[in-house]
KOLDRENDREN-764174 format. One line per 10 residues: for each residue x, y, z of N, C-alpha, C. Coordinates in steps of 0.1 Angstrom, whole numbers, padded with zeros to 4 digits. Example, Ala and Ser with C-alpha at 12.3 -4.5 7.8 and 13.67 -1.06 7.14 Angstrom:
2
0132 -0057 0078 0123 -0045 0078 0132 -0033 0078; 0128 -0022 0071 0137 -0011 0071 0129 0000 0079
! end
This chain:
358
0365 0103 -0131 0363 0089 -0127 0349 0084 -0131; 0348 0073 -0137 0335 0068 -0141 0328 0062 -0128; 0315 0067 -0126 0308 0062 -0114 0301 0048 -0117; 0300 0040 -0107 0294 0027 -0108 0279 0029 -0107; 0271 0021 -0113 0257 0021 -0112 0252 0006 -0111; 0241 0005 -0104 0235 -0009 -0102 0220 -0009 -0104; 0215 -0021 -0107 0201 -0022 -0109 0196 -0036 -0105; 0183 -0037 -0103 0177 -0050 -0100 0168 -0053 -0113; 0170 -0065 -0119 0162 -0069 -0130 0153 -0081 -0127; 0143 -0082 -0135 0133 -0093 -0133 0139 -0105 -0140
0143 -0115 -0133 0151 -0126 -0138 0143 -0138 -0143; 0132 -0141 -0136 0123 -0152 -0141 0109 -0151 -0135; 0099 -0157 -0142 0086 -0157 -0137 0085 -0167 -0125; 0077 -0163 -0115 0074 -0173 -0104 0064 -0183 -0108; 0058 -0182 -0119 0046 -0190 -0123 0033 -0183 -0119; 0023 -0184 -0127 0011 -0177 -0124 0006 -0180 -0110; 0006 -0192 -0105 0002 -0196 -0092 0013 -0198 -0082; 0025 -0193 -0085 0036 -0195 -0076 0039 -0184 -0067; 0045 -0187 -0056 0049 -0176 -0047 0063 -0170 -0052; 0064 -0157 -0051 0077 -0151 -0055 0089 -0156 -0046
0100 -0157 -0052 0113 -0161 -0045 0124 -0151 -0049; 0134 -0151 -0041 0145 -0141 -0043 0152 -0143 -0057; 0152 -0156 -0062 0158 -0158 -0075 0150 -0153 -0087; 0138 -0148 -0084 0131 -0141 -0095 0137 -0127 -0098; 0147 -0123 -0090 0153 -0110 -0092 0168 -0112 -0093; 0175 -0103 -0100 0189 -0104 -0102 0195 -0090 -0100; 0205 -0089 -0092 0212 -0076 -0089 0225 -0076 -0098; 0227 -0065 -0105 0238 -0064 -0114 0243 -0050 -0116; 0255 -0048 -0121 0260 -0035 -0125 0254 -0031 -0138; 0253 -0018 -0141 0248 -0012 -0153 0255 0001 -0156
0252 0007 -0167 0258 0019 -0171 0253 0031 -0163; 0262 0040 -0160 0258 0053 -0154 0251 0061 -0164; 0240 0068 -0161 0233 0075 -0171 0241 0087 -0177; 0238 0090 -0190 0244 0101 -0196 0237 0114 -0191; 0243 0125 -0194 0236 0138 -0190 0221 0138 -0194; 0212 0142 -0186 0198 0141 -0190 0195 0149 -0202; 0186 0143 -0210 0181 0149 -0223 0171 0160 -0219; 0167 0168 -0229 0158 0179 -0227 0145 0173 -0220; 0141 0180 -0210 0129 0176 -0203 0131 0165 -0193; 0143 0161 -0190 0146 0150 -0181 0155 0154 -0170
0155 0146 -0159 0164 0149 -0148 0172 0136 -0144; 0184 0138 -0139 0191 0127 -0134 0189 0125 -0119; 0185 0113 -0114 0181 0111 -0100 0190 0101 -0094; 0193 0104 -0081 0199 0094 -0072 0188 0088 -0064; 0187 0075 -0064 0176 0068 -0057 0179 0068 -0042; 0169 0072 -0034 0171 0071 -0020 0162 0060 -0013; 0150 0059 -0017 0141 0049 -0012 0132 0043 -0023; 0130 0030 -0022 0120 0023 -0031 0108 0019 -0023; 0097 0020 -0030 0084 0014 -0024 0083 0000 -0029; 0079 -0009 -0020 0077 -0023 -0024 0062 -0026 -0020
0055 -0031 -0030 0040 -0031 -0029 0034 -0045 -0034; 0024 -0050 -0027 0018 -0062 -0030 0013 -0063 -0045; 0008 -0051 -0050 0002 -0051 -0063 0013 -0055 -0074; 0026 -0054 -0070 0036 -0057 -0080 0037 -0072 -0083; 0031 -0080 -0074 0030 -0094 -0077 0023 -0097 -0090; 0012 -0089 -0092 0005 -0091 -0105 0013 -0088 -0117; 0023 -0079 -0116 0032 -0076 -0127 0042 -0087 -0130; 0043 -0097 -0121 0053 -0107 -0124 0047 -0118 -0133; 0034 -0117 -0136 0028 -0126 -0146 0028 -0120 -0160; 0026 -0128 -0170 0027 -0122 -0184 0016 -0113 -0187
0005 -0114 -0180 -0006 -0104 -0180 -0009 -0100 -0166; -0009 -0087 -0163 -0010 -0083 -0149 -0024 -0084 -0144; -0034 -0084 -0153 -0048 -0084 -0148 -0053 -0071 -0144; -0045 -0061 -0145 -0049 -0047 -0141 -0046 -0038 -0152; -0056 -0030 -0157 -0053 -0021 -0168 -0044 -0010 -0166; -0041 -0007 -0153 -0032 0004 -0150 -0018 -0001 -0146; -0015 -0014 -0147 -0002 -0020 -0144 0003 -0028 -0155; 0014 -0026 -0160 0020 -0034 -0171 0028 -0045 -0165; 0029 -0056 -0172 0037 -0068 -0168 0052 -0064 -0169; 0060 -0069 -0159 0074 -0067 -0160 0080 -0076 -0171
0090 -0071 -0177 0097 -0078 -0189 0110 -0085 -0183; 0111 -0097 -0188 0123 -0105 -0183 0136 -0098 -0187; 0146 -0099 -0178 0159 -0093 -0180 0160 -0078 -0182; 0149 -0072 -0178 0149 -0057 -0178 0147 -0052 -0164; 0152 -0040 -0161 0151 -0034 -0147 0136 -0034 -0143; 0134 -0038 -0130 0121 -0037 -0124 0117 -0022 -0125; 0105 -0019 -0131 0101 -0005 -0132 0097 0002 -0119; 0092 -0006 -0110 0088 0000 -0097 0075 0008 -0098; 0070 0010 -0086 0057 0018 -0085 0059 0031 -0078; 0070 0033 -0070 0072 0045 -0063 0085 0046 -0056
0089 0058 -0053 0102 0060 -0046 0104 0075 -0044; 0116 0077 -0037 0120 0090 -0034 0135 0091 -0038; 0139 0103 -0044 0152 0104 -0048 0157 0119 -0047; 0169 0121 -0051 0175 0134 -0051 0180 0138 -0065; 0177 0149 -0070 0181 0154 -0083 0196 0157 -0083; 0203 0151 -0092 0218 0153 -0093 0220 0164 -0104; 0213 0163 -0115 0214 0173 -0126 0200 0174 -0133; 0197 0185 -0139 0184 0187 -0145 0185 0194 -0158; 0176 0190 -0167 0175 0196 -0180 0160 0200 -0182; 0154 0205 -0170 0140 0209 -0170 0140 0221 -0161
0132 0231 -0165 0132 0244 -0157 0126 0242 -0143; 0118 0232 -0141 0111 0231 -0128 0119 0224 -0117; 0131 0218 -0121 0139 0211 -0112 0153 0215 -0112; 0160 0214 -0101 0174 0218 -0100 0181 0208 -0091; 0194 0208 -0092 0202 0199 -0084 0200 0201 -0069; 0198 0190 -0062 0195 0190 -0048 0181 0189 -0044; 0171 0190 -0054 0157 0188 -0051 0154 0174 -0047; 0146 0172 -0037 0141 0159 -0034 0128 0157 -0041; 0127 0145 -0048 0116 0143 -0057 0110 0129 -0054; 0098 0127 -0058 0091 0114 -0057 0085 0110 -0070
0081 0098 -0071 0074 0093 -0083 0061 0100 -0084; 0057 0102 -0096 0043 0107 -0099 0033 0095 -0099; 0033 0088 -0109 0024 0076 -0110 0031 0064 -0116; 0034 0055 -0107 0038 0041 -0112 0050 0040 -0121; 0060 0048 -0118 0073 0046 -0125 0084 0051 -0116; 0092 0042 -0112 0104 0045 -0103 0114 0033 -0104; 0123 0034 -0113 0132 0022 -0116 0140 0017 -0104; 0141 0004 -0103 0150 -0002 -0093 0164 -0001 -0097; 0169 0012 -0098 0183 0015 -0101 0188 0025 -0091; 0202 0025 -0090 0208 0035 -0081 0207 0049 -0087
0211 0050 -0099 0210 0063 -0107 0202 0061 -0119; 0194 0070 -0123 0186 0069 -0135 0181 0083 -0140; 0179 0084 -0153 0173 0096 -0159 0159 0093 -0161; 0150 0103 -0158 0136 0101 -0159 0130 0114 -0165; 0119 0112 -0172 0111 0124 -0177 0106 0132 -0166; 0108 0145 -0166 0104 0153 -0155 0089 0153 -0152; 0081 0150 -0163 0066 0149 -0161 0062 0138 -0152; 0071 0128 -0149 0067 0116 -0142 0072 0117 -0127; 0077 0129 -0123 0081 0130 -0109 0075 0143 -0103; 0075 0144 -0090 0070 0156 -0083 0080 0160 -0072
0081 0173 -0070 0089 0177 -0059 0083 0173 -0045; 0092 0170 -0036 0087 0167 -0022 0088 0180 -0014; 0077 0183 -0007 0077 0195 0001 0084 0191 0014; 0097 0195 0015 0105 0191 0027 0100 0197 0040; 0092 0208 0039 0086 0213 0051 0076 0203 0057; 0070 0195 0049 0060 0185 0054 0067 0173 0060; 0079 0169 0054 0085 0156 0058 0097 0157 0067; 0102 0170 0068 0114 0171 0076 0125 0162 0071; 0132 0155 0081 0143 0147 0078 0138 0132 0074; 0125 0130 0075 0120 0116 0073 0116 0116 0058
0126 0114 0049 0124 0115 0035 0116 0103 0029; 0113 0093 0037 0105 0081 0033 0090 0084 0033; 0086 0095 0040 0072 0097 0042 0064 0099 0029; 0069 0104 0018 0061 0105 0006 0056 0092 0001; 0063 0081 0004 0058 0068 0000 0053 0059 0011; 0054 0063 0023 0048 0055 0034 0035 0062 0039; 0033 0075 0038 0021 0081 0043 0016 0092 0035; 0025 0101 0030 0021 0113 0023 0022 0111 0008; 0018 0100 0004 0017 0097 -0010 0005 0087 -0013; 0007 0078 -0023 -0004 0070 -0027 -0009 0061 -0016
0000 0056 -0008 -0004 0047 0003 -0014 0054 0013; -0009 0065 0018 -0018 0073 0027 -0030 0078 0021; -0030 0082 0008 -0042 0086 0001 -0051 0075 -0001; -0046 0063 -0004 -0055 0051 -0005 -0063 0049 0007; -0056 0049 0019 -0063 0047 0031 -0073 0059 0034; -0068 0071 0031 -0077 0082 0034 -0090 0082 0026; -0089 0081 0013 -0101 0081 0004 -0109 0068 0005; -0102 0057 0009 -0110 0045 0011 -0120 0047 0023; -0115 0054 0033 -0123 0057 0045 -0133 0068 0042; -0129 0079 0037 -0137 0091 0036 -0147 0090 0024
-0144 0083 0013 -0152 0082 0001 -0160 0069 0000; -0155 0058 0006 -0161 0045 0004 -0167 0038 0016; -0162 0041 0028 -0165 0033 0039 -0179 0035 0045; -0186 0046 0042 -0199 0049 0047 -0199 0051 0062; -0187 0054 0068 -0187 0055 0083 -0195 0067 0088; -0196 0077 0080 -0204 0089 0085 -0218 0089 0079; -0220 0080 0069 -0234 0079 0063 -0243 0070 0069; -0238 0058 0073 -0247 0048 0078 -0253 0052 0092; -0266 0052 0092 -0273 0057 0104 -0273 0046 0115; -0270 0050 0127 -0271 0041 0139 -0278 0048 0150
-0283 0040 0160 -0289 0047 0171 -0278 0050 0181; -0281 0057 0191 -0271 0062 0200 -0264 0052 0208; -0270 0040 0209 -0263 0029 0217 -0254 0020 0209; -0254 0022 0196 -0246 0013 0187 -0232 0018 0184; -0223 0010 0186 -0209 0014 0183 -0207 0012 0168; -0203 0023 0161 -0200 0023 0147 -0187 0016 0145; -0187 0004 0139 -0176 -0005 0139 -0169 -0006 0125; -0156 -0005 0126 -0147 -0006 0114 -0138 -0018 0116; -0138 -0027 0106 -0128 -0039 0106 -0119 -0037 0095; -0106 -0039 0097 -0095 -0038 0087 -0088 -0051 0086
-0087 -0057 0074 -0079 -0069 0072 -0065 -0064 0067; -0055 -0073 0068 -0041 -0068 0065 -0038 -0056 0073; -0043 -0056 0085 -0043 -0043 0093 -0029 -0039 0097; -0019 -0047 0098 -0006 -0043 0102 0003 -0039 0090; -0003 -0039 0078 0004 -0035 0066 0004 -0020 0063; 0010 -0017 0052 0012 -0003 0048 -0001 0006 0049; -0011 0001 0042 -0023 0008 0041 -0032 0005 0053; -0032 -0007 0058 -0042 -0011 0068 -0040 -0004 0081; -0027 -0002 0085 -0025 0004 0099 -0029 0019 0098; -0028 0025 0086 -0033 0039 0085 -0048 0040 0084
-0054 0030 0076 -0069 0030 0075 -0076 0029 0088; -0071 0021 0097 -0077 0019 0110 -0076 0032 0118; -0065 0039 0118 -0063 0052 0125 -0072 0063 0119; -0072 0063 0106 -0081 0073 0099 -0095 0070 0101; -0099 0058 0102 -0113 0054 0105 -0117 0060 0118; -0108 0059 0128 -0111 0064 0141 -0113 0079 0140; -0105 0086 0133 -0106 0101 0132 -0119 0104 0124; -0124 0095 0116 -0136 0098 0108 -0148 0092 0113; -0148 0089 0126 -0161 0085 0132 -0163 0071 0137; -0153 0062 0135 -0155 0048 0140 -0154 0048 0155
-0163 0042 0162 -0163 0040 0177 -0155 0028 0181; -0154 0018 0172 -0147 0006 0175 -0139 0002 0163; -0126 0000 0164 -0117 -0004 0153 -0111 -0017 0156; -0113 -0027 0148 -0107 -0041 0149 -0099 -0044 0137; -0086 -0049 0140 -0077 -0053 0129 -0076 -0068 0129; -0074 -0073 0117 -0071 -0087 0114 -0057 -0088 0108; -0049 -0097 0114 -0035 -0098 0109 -0030 -0113 0112; -0017 -0115 0109 -0013 -0129 0109 -0003 -0133 0120; -0002 -0126 0131 0008 -0130 0141 0004 -0123 0154; 0008 -0130 0165 0006 -0124 0178 0013 -0110 0180
0025 -0110 0174 0033 -0097 0175 0026 -0086 0167; 0020 -0089 0156 0013 -0079 0149 0000 -0074 0156; -0006 -0084 0163 -0018 -0080 0171 -0014 -0071 0182; -0003 -0073 0188 0002 -0064 0199 0005 -0051 0193; 0011 -0050 0181 0015 -0038 0175 0002 -0030 0172; -0008 -0036 0167 -0021 -0029 0164 -0027 -0022 0176; -0028 -0030 0187 -0034 -0025 0199 -0025 -0016 0208; -0012 -0018 0208 -0003 -0011 0217 0002 0002 0210; 0004 0001 0197 0010 0012 0190 0002 0019 0180; -0007 0012 0173 -0014 0018 0162 -0028 0022 0166
-0032 0020 0179 -0045 0026 0184 -0057 0018 0181; -0056 0005 0176 -0068 -0003 0174 -0073 -0007 0187; -0086 -0010 0188 -0093 -0014 0200 -0090 -0029 0203; -0089 -0037 0192 -0087 -0051 0193 -0081 -0056 0180; -0075 -0068 0181 -0069 -0075 0169 -0072 -0090 0169; -0074 -0095 0157 -0076 -0110 0156 -0065 -0116 0148; -0059 -0127 0153 -0049 -0134 0146 -0056 -0145 0137; -0057 -0143 0124 -0064 -0152 0116 -0057 -0166 0115; -0045 -0167 0119 -0038 -0180 0118 -0041 -0189 0130; -0044 -0183 0141 -0047 -0191 0153 -0061 -0190 0159
-0069 -0180 0154 -0082 -0178 0159 -0093 -0180 0149; -0105 -0183 0154 -0116 -0184 0145 -0121 -0170 0143; -0119 -0165 0131 -0122 -0151 0128 -0136 -0147 0130; -0145 -0156 0125 -0160 -0153 0126 -0164 -0153 0141; -0159 -0162 0149 -0163 -0163 0163 -0157 -0151 0171; -0145 -0148 0168 -0139 -0136 0175 -0146 -0123 0172; -0149 -0121 0159 -0156 -0109 0155 -0170 -0108 0161; -0176 -0119 0163 -0190 -0119 0169 -0188 -0115 0184; -0177 -0118 0190 -0175 -0114 0204 -0171 -0099 0205; -0162 -0095 0196 -0156 -0082 0196 -0165 -0071 0191
-0174 -0075 0181 -0183 -0065 0174 -0198 -0069 0177; -0202 -0066 0189 -0216 -0070 0193 -0227 -0063 0184; -0224 -0052 0178 -0233 -0045 0170 -0231 -0047 0155; -0223 -0057 0152 -0220 -0060 0138 -0210 -0051 0133; -0206 -0053 0120 -0196 -0046 0113 -0203 -0036 0103; -0199 -0023 0104 -0205 -0013 0096 -0197 -0009 0084; -0184 -0011 0085 -0174 -0008 0074 -0163 -0018 0075; -0159 -0023 0063 -0148 -0033 0062 -0138 -0028 0052; -0126 -0025 0056 -0115 -0022 0048 -0108 -0034 0044; -0110 -0039 0032 -0106 -0053 0028 -0093 -0052 0020
-0082 -0057 0026 -0069 -0058 0019 -0065 -0072 0015; -0073 -0082 0019 -0068 -0096 0017 -0078 -0105 0009; -0091 -0103 0011 -0100 -0112 0004 -0100 -0126 0010; -0105 -0136 0003 -0104 -0150 0007 -0113 -0153 0019; -0108 -0163 0027 -0116 -0168 0038 -0118 -0158 0049; -0108 -0149 0051 -0108 -0139 0061 -0120 -0130 0058; -0121 -0125 0045 -0132 -0116 0041 -0145 -0123 0042; -0146 -0135 0039 -0159 -0143 0040 -0164 -0142 0054; -0154 -0144 0064 -0158 -0144 0078 -0163 -0130 0082; -0157 -0119 0077 -0161 -0106 0081 -0174 -0103 0075
-0176 -0106 0062 -0189 -0103 0056 -0201 -0109 0063; -0199 -0121 0069 -0209 -0127 0076 -0214 -0119 0089; -0205 -0110 0093 -0209 -0102 0105 -0214 -0088 0101; -0215 -0085 0088 -0218 -0071 0084 -0233 -0068 0085; -0236 -0056 0088 -0250 -0052 0090 -0256 -0047 0077; -0269 -0047 0075 -0276 -0042 0063 -0271 -0028 0060; -0268 -0025 0047 -0265 -0012 0043 -0250 -0008 0045; -0242 -0018 0050 -0228 -0015 0053 -0220 -0015 0040; -0207 -0012 0042 -0198 -0010 0030 -0185 -0018 0031; -0181 -0024 0020 -0167 -0030 0019 -0159 -0021 0011
-0148 -0016 0016 -0138 -0009 0008 -0128 -0019 0002; -0130 -0022 -0011 -0123 -0033 -0018 -0109 -0027 -0022; -0100 -0027 -0013 -0087 -0021 -0015 -0077 -0030 -0022; -0076 -0043 -0016 -0067 -0053 -0021 -0072 -0067 -0018; -0066 -0076 -0025 -0070 -0090 -0023 -0057 -0099 -0023; -0048 -0096 -0014 -0035 -0102 -0014 -0035 -0117 -0013; -0046 -0123 -0008 -0047 -0137 -0007 -0048 -0144 -0020; -0051 -0136 -0031 -0053 -0142 -0044 -0042 -0138 -0054; -0032 -0130 -0049 -0022 -0124 -0059 -0013 -0135 -0064; -0011 -0146 -0057 -0003 -0157 -0062 -0011 -0167 -0070
-0023 -0164 -0074 -0032 -0172 -0082 -0036 -0165 -0094; -0043 -0173 -0103 -0048 -0167 -0116 -0062 -0162 -0115; -0067 -0160 -0103 -0081 -0155 -0101 -0083 -0141 -0106; -0094 -0138 -0112 -0097 -0125 -0117 -0097 -0115 -0106; -0095 -0102 -0109 -0096 -0092 -0099 -0107 -0082 -0102; -0116 -0079 -0092 -0117 -0086 -0079 -0122 -0100 -0080; -0118 -0109 -0072 -0122 -0123 -0073 -0137 -0124 -0069; -0144 -0133 -0076 -0158 -0135 -0072 -0160 -0141 -0058; -0170 -0138 -0052 -0173 -0144 -0038 -0180 -0157 -0040; -0178 -0165 -0030 -0186 -0178 -0029 -0201 -0175 -0030
-0209 -0183 -0036 -0223 -0180 -0038 -0230 -0177 -0025; -0227 -0184 -0014 -0234 -0181 -0001 -0229 -0168 0005; -0217 -0164 0002 -0212 -0151 0007 -0218 -0140 -0002; -0219 -0142 -0015 -0225 -0132 -0024 -0240 -0130 -0020; -0246 -0140 -0016 -0260 -0139 -0012 -0262 -0130 0000; -0252 -0131 0010 -0253 -0122 0021 -0251 -0107 0016; -0241 -0105 0008 -0239 -0092 0002 -0251 -0086 -0004; -0258 -0094 -0012 -0270 -0090 -0020 -0282 -0088 -0010; -0284 -0097 -0002 -0296 -0096 0007 -0295 -0084 0017; -0283 -0082 0021 -0281 -0071 0031 -0278 -0057 0025
-0277 -0057 0012 -0274 -0044 0005 -0261 -0039 0008; -0251 -0048 0009 -0237 -0043 0013 -0230 -0039 0000; -0225 -0027 0000 -0217 -0022 -0012 -0204 -0029 -0013; -0200 -0033 -0025 -0187 -0040 -0027 -0183 -0037 -0041; -0176 -0025 -0043 -0172 -0021 -0057 -0157 -0019 -0056; -0151 -0022 -0068 -0137 -0021 -0069 -0133 -0006 -0066; -0122 -0005 -0058 -0118 0008 -0054 -0103 0011 -0059; -0102 0022 -0066 -0088 0026 -0071 -0086 0041 -0067; -0076 0043 -0060 -0073 0057 -0055 -0072 0067 -0066; -0068 0063 -0078 -0066 0072 -0089 -0079 0079 -0093
-0090 0073 -0089 -0103 0080 -0092 -0105 0093 -0085; -0096 0096 -0075 -0097 0108 -0067 -0085 0118 -0068; -0079 0117 -0080 -0067 0126 -0083 -0070 0140 -0080; -0082 0145 -0083 -0085 0159 -0081 -0084 0163 -0066; -0084 0153 -0057 -0084 0156 -0043 -0071 0153 -0036; -0061 0149 -0044 -0048 0145 -0039 -0041 0156 -0031; -0041 0168 -0036 -0033 0178 -0029 -0040 0181 -0015; -0053 0182 -0015 -0060 0184 -0002 -0058 0172 0008; -0057 0160 0002 -0056 0148 0010 -0042 0148 0016; -0031 0151 0009 -0018 0152 0015 -0017 0162 0026
-0024 0173 0024 -0024 0184 0034 -0030 0179 0047; -0041 0171 0045 -0049 0166 0056 -0041 0156 0064; -0034 0147 0056 -0026 0136 0063 -0014 0142 0070; -0008 0153 0064 0003 0159 0071 -0001 0166 0084; -0013 0172 0083 -0018 0179 0095 -0020 0168 0107; -0026 0157 0104 -0028 0147 0114 -0014 0142 0119; -0005 0140 0110 0008 0134 0113 0015 0144 0122; 0015 0156 0119 0023 0166 0127 0016 0169 0140; 0003 0167 0141 -0004 0169 0153 -0003 0156 0163; 0002 0145 0158 0003 0133 0165 -0009 0125 0165
-0019 0128 0157 -0031 0121 0156 -0030 0109 0147; -0020 0108 0139 -0017 0097 0130 -0003 0093 0131; -0001 0080 0133 0013 0074 0133 0016 0066 0121; 0028 0067 0116 0031 0059 0104 0043 0050 0108; 0042 0037 0104 0053 0028 0108 0058 0022 0095; 0071 0019 0095 0078 0014 0083 0087 0002 0087; 0089 -0007 0077 0099 -0017 0078 0108 -0014 0067; 0121 -0012 0070 0131 -0008 0060 0142 -0018 0058; 0144 -0022 0046 0155 -0031 0042 0166 -0022 0036; 0178 -0024 0041 0189 -0016 0035 0195 -0022 0023
0197 -0014 0013 0205 -0019 0001 0196 -0023 -0011; 0200 -0017 -0022 0192 -0020 -0034 0193 -0035 -0037; 0205 -0041 -0034 0207 -0056 -0036 0197 -0064 -0029; 0190 -0059 -0019 0181 -0066 -0011 0166 -0063 -0014; 0164 -0056 -0026 0150 -0053 -0029 0142 -0065 -0032; 0147 -0075 -0038 0140 -0088 -0040 0137 -0095 -0027; 0146 -0095 -0018 0144 -0101 -0005 0133 -0093 0002; 0133 -0080 0002 0122 -0072 0008 0109 -0075 0002; 0108 -0077 -0011 0095 -0080 -0017 0090 -0093 -0013; 0098 -0103 -0013 0094 -0117 -0009 0090 -0117 0006
0097 -0110 0014 0093 -0109 0028 0080 -0103 0030; 0077 -0092 0023 0064 -0085 0024 0053 -0094 0019; 0055 -0101 0009 0045 -0110 0003 0042 -0122 0013; 0051 -0125 0022 0048 -0135 0032 0045 -0130 0046; 0042 -0116 0046 0038 -0110 0058 0049 -0106 0068; 0061 -0104 0063 0072 -0101 0071 0073 -0086 0075; 0065 -0078 0070 0066 -0063 0073 0055 -0059 0083; 0059 -0048 0091 0049 -0041 0099 0049 -0027 0093; 0037 -0022 0090 0037 -0009 0083 0041 -0010 0069; 0046 0001 0063 0051 0001 0049 0064 -0005 0047
0065 -0014 0037 0078 -0020 0034 0086 -0011 0024; 0098 -0008 0028 0106 0001 0020 0120 -0005 0018; 0127 0000 0008 0141 -0003 0006 0149 0010 0007; 0158 0011 0016 0167 0023 0016 0178 0020 0006; 0179 0028 -0004 0189 0025 -0015 0202 0033 -0012; 0201 0045 -0007 0213 0053 -0005 0209 0065 0004; 0220 0071 0010 0218 0083 0018 0217 0095 0010; 0209 0105 0014 0208 0118 0007 0221 0125 0006
! end
């Protein structure tokens, strides 16, 4: 009996400055893959990663040298996922192995054949029955949070006197990377962790479940005024996921010699601004005069530390020192819906799509 297969294709551009909509995607049937060629494996998709950076790929030029634009009427290539090997034509993989994407290739298809060099085995001893963990914590998302804090935040470098609370502020704090960065910052020496997000429910999540000391709702509160109240010793490290007016307000509270971890700029992803976007002159003056570091951060710079990083994250997770939260949309047909929801702030923690059961 011939098995059915399905995929999500990129149906139309949203416009360089437009917000993505569900009709930018099309769900359709497609051919079931042939037996894998030499060096390839046949994979059943279990989970898709849905990421803000993919918005850049919806333009004819992505603006990022490591991300290619999506092609119209072709399957969305995806950035990450978890699947199960159905058959293999490579010595390192066999039927039943759970695998994850290596780097930025995971088709939005139910079944697909992929070059074995582009996937990695999942250590099921680390994830147990929670097979989504490789893309919500024990993969690039978790590593981005980890190395942003340990390599770029200066949390352990910046000298303070004994009476000063070493303060970390995270924007986009209820998102995939943000909620992990705040927790890791605490583990790495932050005395005070403040998150910025876009709803009262997310503020409650950050303080009640993710262990943040305080949270600011940028939609209803004066960010600069609230940070001045919450961070009496100023801001020593800023994990920046959003850019724009929120980041301008944070930078105004930063102390001399502090650091910005320039992780993402989601406030500009629906515009044609360059990445990273330039600061307003008055904000750039603050950065310059106070000697605040603000350099583009890409986790791929630390590939030689990935294995140790995953081990460290798994240790914290298994010890209960780190909690990971996910928003899961069921069904490949709803991948476009999940993407649009995430881009409008509909997720708490990592946005995933559950494609099928193992």
